[in-house]
C-alpha positions in Angstrom: 1.1 -22.4 -13.4 -1.6 -23.3 -10.9 -1.7 -26.8 -9.6 -3.7 -28.7 -7.0 -2.4 -29.0 -3.5 0.5 -31.5 -3.2 0.5 -34.5 -1.1 3.8 -35.8 0.3 4.3 -39.5 0.7 6.8 -41.4 2.8 7.5 -44.9 1.3 9.0 -47.6 3.5 10.4 -50.8 2.1 9.8 -53.9 4.1 10.4 -57.6 3.7 7.5 -60.0 4.0 7.7 -63.8 4.3 5.3 -66.0 2.2 3.1 -66.7 5.2 2.4 -63.0 5.7 1.9 -62.2 2.0 -1.7 -63.5 2.0 -2.5 -61.4 5.0 -0.9 -58.3 3.5 -2.9 -58.7 0.2 -6.1 -59.1 2.3 -5.4 -55.8 4.1 -4.7 -54.0 0.8 -8.0 -55.3 -0.7 -10.0 -54.3 2.4 -8.4 -50.8 2.3 -9.3 -50.4 -1.4 -13.0 -51.3 -0.8 -13.2 -48.8 2.1 -11.5 -46.1 -0.1 -14.0 -46.7 -3.0 -17.0 -46.5 -0.8 -15.7 -43.3 0.8 -15.2 -41.5 -2.5 -18.6 -42.5 -3.9 -20.2 -41.3 -0.7 -18.4 -38.0 -0.6 -18.0 -37.2 -4.2 -19.6 -33.7 -4.1 -16.7 -31.8 -2.6 -18.3 -28.5 -3.5 -21.5 -28.9 -1.7 -20.6 -26.4 0.9 -23.6 -25.0 2.9 -23.5 -24.2 6.5 -23.9 -21.9 9.4 -23.1 -18.2 9.3 -21.3 -16.4 12.0 -21.8 -12.6 12.0 -19.4 -10.1 13.4 -17.5 -6.9 12.9 -13.8 -6.1 13.1 -12.6 -3.3 15.4 -11.7 -1.0 12.5 -14.5 -1.9 10.0 -17.5 -4.0 9.2 -17.6 -7.6 8.0 -18.7 -11.1 8.7 -17.2 -14.5 9.3 -18.6 -17.6 7.9 -18.1 -21.3 8.5 -19.2 -23.6 5.8 -19.9 -27.3 6.5 -18.5 -29.9 4.0 -19.7 -33.4 3.3 -17.3 -35.8 5.0 -19.4 -38.5 6.5 -16.9 -41.3 6.9 -14.5 -41.7 9.8 -11.8 -43.0 7.5 -11.4 -39.5 5.9 -10.0 -38.0 9.0 -6.9 -40.2 8.9 -6.0 -38.9 5.4 -7.3 -35.3 5.5 -4.9 -32.4 5.5 -5.7 -28.8 6.4 -4.4 -25.7 4.5 -5.0 -22.1 5.3 -4.5 -19.0 3.1 -4.7 -15.3 4.0 -5.6 -12.9 1.2 -5.7 -9.1 1.5 -7.7 -7.3 -1.2 -6.5 -3.7 -1.2 -9.2 -2.3 -3.4 -10.0 1.3 -4.4 -12.8 1.8 -1.9 -11.6 -0.4 1.0 -9.2 -3.2 2.1 -10.6 -6.7 2.7 -9.1 -9.7 4.3 -10.2 -13.3 3.3 -9.0 -16.2 5.5 -9.6 -19.5 4.0 -9.4 -23.1 5.4 -9.2 -25.9 2.8 -9.2 -29.7 3.4 -8.0 -32.3 1.1 -8.0 -36.1 1.3 -6.8 -37.0 -2.2 -4.4 -35.0 -4.3 -6.2 -36.1 -7.5 -9.5 -34.4 -6.3 -10.5 -30.8 -5.9 -9.9 -29.4 -2.4 -12.8 -28.6 -0.2 -13.4 -25.2 1.2 -14.1 -25.7 4.9 -14.7 -22.1 5.8 -14.0 -18.4 5.1 -13.6 -15.5 7.4 -14.1 -12.1 5.8 -13.6 -8.5 7.2 -13.2 -5.2 5.5 -12.3 -1.6 6.4 -12.7 1.7 4.7 -11.2 3.7 3.1 -8.9 2.1 0.5 -5.1 2.5 0.6 -5.3 5.1 -2.2 -7.0 7.5 0.2 -3.7 7.7 2.2 -1.7 8.6 -0.9 -0.4 11.8 0.6 0.1 10.3 4.1 1.1 6.7 3.5 2.1 6.0 7.2 -1.6 6.4 8.2 -2.6 3.4 6.1 -1.0 1.0 8.5 -3.4 1.0 11.4 -6.5 -0.3 9.5 -4.6 -3.1 7.7 -2.9 -4.1 11.0 -6.4 -4.6 12.5 -7.1 -7.1 9.7 -3.9 -8.9 10.4 -5.1 -9.4 13.9 -8.2 -11.0 12.6 -6.1 -13.4 10.5 -4.0 -14.4 13.5 -7.0 -15.2 15.6 -8.5 -17.3 12.8 -5.6 -19.5 11.8 -4.3 -22.0 14.5 -0.9 -20.8 15.7 0.8 -24.1 14.7 -0.2 -23.3 11.1 1.1 -19.7 11.0 4.6 -20.4 9.6 3.3 -22.4 6.6 0.2 -20.3 5.9 0.8 -17.9 3.0 -0.3 -14.3 3.4 -0.7 -12.1 0.3 -1.7 -8.5 -0.2 -2.6 -7.4 -3.7 -3.6 -3.9 -4.5 -5.9 -3.3 -7.5 -7.1 -0.3 -9.5 -6.9 2.2 -6.7 -3.1 2.0 -6.6 -2.7 1.3 -10.3 -4.2 4.8 -10.9 -1.9 6.6 -8.6 1.5 8.1 -9.6 4.1 5.4 -9.2 5.9 7.3 -6.4 2.8 7.4 -4.3 1.8 3.8 -4.9 5.4 2.6 -4.1 5.3 4.6 -0.8 2.1 2.8 0.2 3.4 -0.6 -0.7 6.6 0.1 1.4 4.4 0.8 4.4 2.6 -2.5 3.9 5.9 -4.4 3.5 7.2 -3.0 6.8 4.0 -4.1 8.5 4.0 -7.6 7.1 7.7 -8.1 7.9 6.5 -8.6 11.5 3.5 -10.8 10.8 3.9 -14.6 11.7 2.6 -15.9 8.3 4.6 -17.0 5.3 5.0 -14.0 3.0 6.1 -14.9 -0.5 8.7 -12.8 -2.3 6.0 -11.1 -4.4 3.4 -11.2 -1.7 2.8 -7.5 -1.6 2.3 -5.9 -4.9 -0.1 -4.3 -7.4 -2.1 -7.1 -9.1 -2.3 -7.2 -12.8 -5.8 -6.5 -14.0 -5.8 -9.7 -16.1 -5.0 -11.8 -13.0 -7.9 -10.1 -11.2 -10.3 -11.4 -13.9 -8.8 -14.8 -14.0 -8.9 -15.3 -10.2 -12.5 -14.1 -10.2 -13.4 -16.6 -12.9 -11.7 -19.4 -10.8 -13.7 -18.4 -7.7 -17.1 -18.5 -9.4 -16.5 -21.8 -11.3 -15.1 -23.5 -8.2 -18.1 -22.5 -6.1 -20.6 -23.4 -8.8 -19.0 -26.8 -9.2 -18.5 -26.2 -13.0 -14.7 -26.9 -12.8 -15.6 -30.6 -13.2 -17.9 -30.1 -16.2 -17.1 -29.7 -19.9 -15.5 -26.4 -20.6 -18.4 -25.2 -22.6 -20.6 -25.4 -19.5 -18.4 -23.1 -17.4 -19.6 -19.6 -16.7 -18.1 -16.2 -17.5 -17.7 -13.4 -15.1 -18.2 -9.6 -15.1 -16.6 -7.6 -12.3 -17.2 -3.9 -11.9 -14.9 -2.5 -9.3 -14.2 1.1 -8.3 -11.2 1.7 -10.6 -11.4 -1.0 -13.2 -13.7 -3.6 -14.7 -13.0 -7.1 -15.9 -14.6 -9.7 -18.3 -13.4 -13.3 -18.4 -14.8 -16.4 -20.1 -13.8 -19.5 -22.1 -14.6 -18.9 -25.8 -16.6 -21.4 -27.7 -15.1 -20.2 -31.0 -11.4 -20.1 -31.8 -11.9 -17.0 -33.9 -12.9 -15.0 -30.8 -9.3 -15.2 -29.6 -7.9 -14.7 -33.1 -9.8 -11.5 -33.5 -8.4 -9.7 -30.4 -4.9 -8.6 -29.3 -2.7 -11.3 -27.7 -3.1 -9.7 -24.3 -6.7 -10.6 -24.2 -5.9 -14.4 -24.3 -4.4 -16.4 -21.5 -3.8 -20.0 -20.8 -3.1 -21.8 -17.5 -3.2 -25.2 -15.9 -5.2 -25.8 -12.7 -6.2 -29.1 -11.0 -4.8 -31.2 -13.9 -6.8 -29.3 -16.6 -5.7 -26.6 -19.0 -7.9 -23.5 -19.6 -7.7 -21.0 -22.4 -9.5 -17.8 -21.5 -10.6 -14.5 -23.0 -9.8 -12.1 -20.2 -9.3 -8.3 -20.1 -9.2 -5.6 -17.5 -10.1 -2.0 -18.4 -8.3 0.4 -16.1 -10.1 3.6 -15.5 -13.5 2.1 -16.4 -14.5 1.0 -12.9 -17.6 2.8 -11.5 -15.8 5.4 -9.4 -13.3 6.3 -12.0 -15.9 6.4 -14.8 -18.0 8.6 -12.6 -15.2 11.1 -12.3 -14.6 11.0 -16.0 -18.3 11.6 -16.8 -18.3 14.6 -14.4 -15.3 16.0 -16.3 -12.5 15.4 -13.7 -9.1 13.7 -14.2 -7.8 10.9 -12.0 -5.4 12.0 -9.2 -5.7 15.6 -10.2 -7.5 18.3 -8.2 -9.6 20.8 -10.2 -7.9 24.1 -10.8 -9.1 27.1 -8.8 -11.8 25.0 -7.1 -14.0 25.0 -10.2 -17.3 23.1 -9.8 -17.8 20.1 -12.1 -21.3 20.3 -13.6 -23.2 17.4 -15.2 -26.6 16.6 -16.7 -26.3 13.3 -14.8 -27.0 15.0 -11.5 -30.1 16.7 -10.2 -30.2 20.3 -11.5 -30.3 21.9 -8.0 -27.7 19.6 -6.5 -24.4 21.0 -5.2 -21.9 19.2 -3.0 -18.4 18.0 -2.6 -17.5 14.4 -3.6 -14.2 12.9 -2.3 -12.6 10.4 -4.7 -9.2 8.8 -4.0 -8.6 11.3 -1.2 -9.2 14.3 -3.5 -12.3 16.6 -3.0 -14.2 17.6 -6.1 -17.0 20.3 -6.1 -19.8 19.0 -8.2 -23.3 20.1 -9.3 -26.2 19.5 -11.6 -27.4 21.6 -14.6 -30.8 22.6 -15.8 -32.6 20.1 -17.9 -30.8 17.0 -16.6 -32.1 13.9 -18.3 -31.2 10.3 -19.3 -30.7 11.3 -22.9 -28.1 14.0 -22.0 -26.4 11.8 -19.4 -26.1 8.8 -21.7 -24.4 11.1 -24.4 -21.8 12.0 -21.8 -21.3 8.4 -20.8 -21.0 7.1 -24.3 -18.0 9.4 -24.9 -16.2 7.8 -22.0 -16.7 4.3 -23.3 -16.6 5.0 -27.1 -14.0 2.7 -28.8 -12.4 1.7 -25.6 -14.1 -1.7 -25.0 -14.0 -4.8 -27.2 -17.3 -6.6 -27.8 -16.9 -10.3 -28.6 -19.7 -11.6 -30.9 -20.3 -14.8 -29.0 -21.3 -13.3 -25.6 -25.0 -14.3 -26.0 -23.9 -18.0 -26.1 -22.6 -17.8 -22.5 -23.9 -17.7 -19.0 -22.4 -14.7 -17.1 -22.2 -13.9 -13.4 -21.9 -10.2 -12.6 -20.9 -8.9 -9.2 -19.4 -5.9 -7.2 -21.1 -2.7 -8.4 -23.3 -4.5 -10.9 -24.8 -6.2 -7.9 -24.9 -3.1 -5.6 -26.7 -0.8 -8.1 -29.2 -3.5 -8.9 -30.0 -3.8 -5.2 -30.3 0.0 -4.9 -33.2 0.1 -7.4 -34.9 -3.0 -6.3 -34.0 -5.3 -9.3 -32.7 -7.9 -6.9 -32.4 -8.4 -3.1 -29.2 -8.0 -1.2 -29.6 -11.3 0.6 -30.3 -13.6 -2.4 -29.1 -11.7 -5.6 -31.0 -12.9 -8.6 -31.4 -12.9 -12.4 -32.1 -9.8 -14.5 -32.1 -8.7 -18.1 -29.4 -6.4 -19.4 -32.2 -3.9 -20.4 -33.4 -3.7 -16.8 -30.5 -1.4 -16.1 -31.4 0.9 -18.9 -35.1 1.0 -17.9 -34.2 1.9 -14.3 -31.7 4.5 -15.5 -34.4 6.2 -17.6 -36.8 6.1 -14.7 -34.2 7.6 -12.2 -32.7 10.2 -14.5 -35.9 11.5 -16.0 -37.5 11.7 -12.6 -34.6 13.6 -10.9 -36.4 16.9 -10.8 -39.4 15.4 -9.0 -37.9 12.7 -6.8 -35.7 12.9 -3.7 -32.2 11.8 -4.6 -30.5 13.6 -1.8 -29.2 10.3 -0.3 -28.3 8.8 -3.7 -27.4 11.7 -6.0 -25.2 9.5 -8.2 -27.8 6.9 -9.0 -28.6 8.3 -12.5 -24.9 8.5 -13.5 -24.1 5.0 -12.2 -27.1 3.2 -13.7 -26.5 4.9 -17.1 -22.9 3.9 -17.0 -23.6 0.3 -16.1 -26.3 0.1 -18.9 -24.0 1.7 -21.5 -21.0 -0.4 -20.6 -22.9 -3.6 -21.0 -24.7 -2.7 -24.2 -22.5 -0.2 -26.1 -19.3 -1.4 -24.6 -19.3 -5.2 -24.4 -22.2 -5.6 -26.8 -24.6 -7.7 -24.6 -28.0 -8.0 -26.2 -30.8 -6.1 -24.3 -32.7 -9.3 -23.5 -29.8 -11.4 -22.4 -30.0 -12.7 -18.8 -27.3 -12.0 -16.2 -26.8 -13.8 -12.9 -26.0 -11.4 -10.1 -24.4 -12.6 -6.9 -22.6 -11.2 -4.0 -22.0 -14.6 -2.6 -22.1 -18.1 -4.0 -22.8 -20.8 -1.3 -22.2 -18.1 1.3 -18.7 -17.3 0.0 -17.7 -13.8 -1.3 -17.6 -13.6 -5.1 -14.2 -12.0 -5.5 -10.8 -12.8 -6.9 -9.5 -13.7 -3.4 -10.5 -17.4 -3.4 -9.0 -18.0 -6.9 -5.8 -16.3 -5.8 -5.7 -18.5 -2.7 -5.3 -21.6 -4.9 -2.2 -20.0 -6.4 -0.7 -19.1 -3.1 -0.9 -22.6 -1.9 1.1 -24.2 -4.6 4.5 -25.6 -3.4 
């Protein structure tokens, strides 16, 4: 159950004589007028645009951002409360920390996001599966960023959470447990408030739900009618998620119970279609298309050959800490590549019929690959048609023998996979528009912000 931030009240009883009663009533009326004028003047709590502060952590790359919020009345300061949340996203390709500051002046209203600090390091925790103790240093550097971002007098009441995603879900349990134990030892010494389940592998469904919360909070659609809220598509390295509010009851009736979830947030109840497909993230799918098996080295050092790679290409690709010898074959093409990809997706993905009735935001590798081929810009994102991925996949794959793909040898396989997943997997029409965003109002589009709301409930 997700709820808005609480507000504590201290009530004092006092006696008043008749002579002071009129004065007391006058003061109350005056306070009410000031209150109403304030809330009408600052009603857009989500209008968060502000200055950007660039920087890089000692162990990785990243940026910090401060986002201004519209509080123009001095009266707000007396009632405003500050909240901080520290979220660690231990993904398959890297570990990220998001430090959020929220302010709230009225428990009945949505909180305001004052600023976010973001850093990330590579590789992900799963790369240390055989040497778990070595995973500590990079995460410790991110903890130092959090300590320098949150005022010291807030440390003890600021929740800190580390959730691992598909990278650890795909590991053998003994290896993922060993990595989590290292994280627990590290966080035992941190000054923040670590919940009992603060370090764990996140359920894939939660990943989709929190991402949905993030996008709709930042877009301001949480205050609108539910049929105006947007859906999300997230393509990570090890898994992919789809989440939206169905317009038709039969959409939820036609799928397994695990695809449906209901929760309460900010005094509203939401019933979502949400599912996470483990093993269908871009990196895991790439390995499957090449003919490899997750967490298993290839016997006798055999080279994995694929029509999705340039025919003369030979190299070693490291995935989740395991090196794979790979290479192309003669006659590589989009047609042959797409046949391989379809076998990976075939009958594994549900395709709801009402998708064309929704607005969807897509991020993570959907965004990155669109940037790689010039469909959108990295700075601004943009809108594209589903078919644009297929058009670019054909262009890249059928031109592999003539173009120079030395710096991007996986572009054919990745674009073909994204196109096939959207059309043959989820069933998106070719001419449907998708909104692609890495950030919304200068905040990262990830599950971390949505999870921060949950961490702050008391």
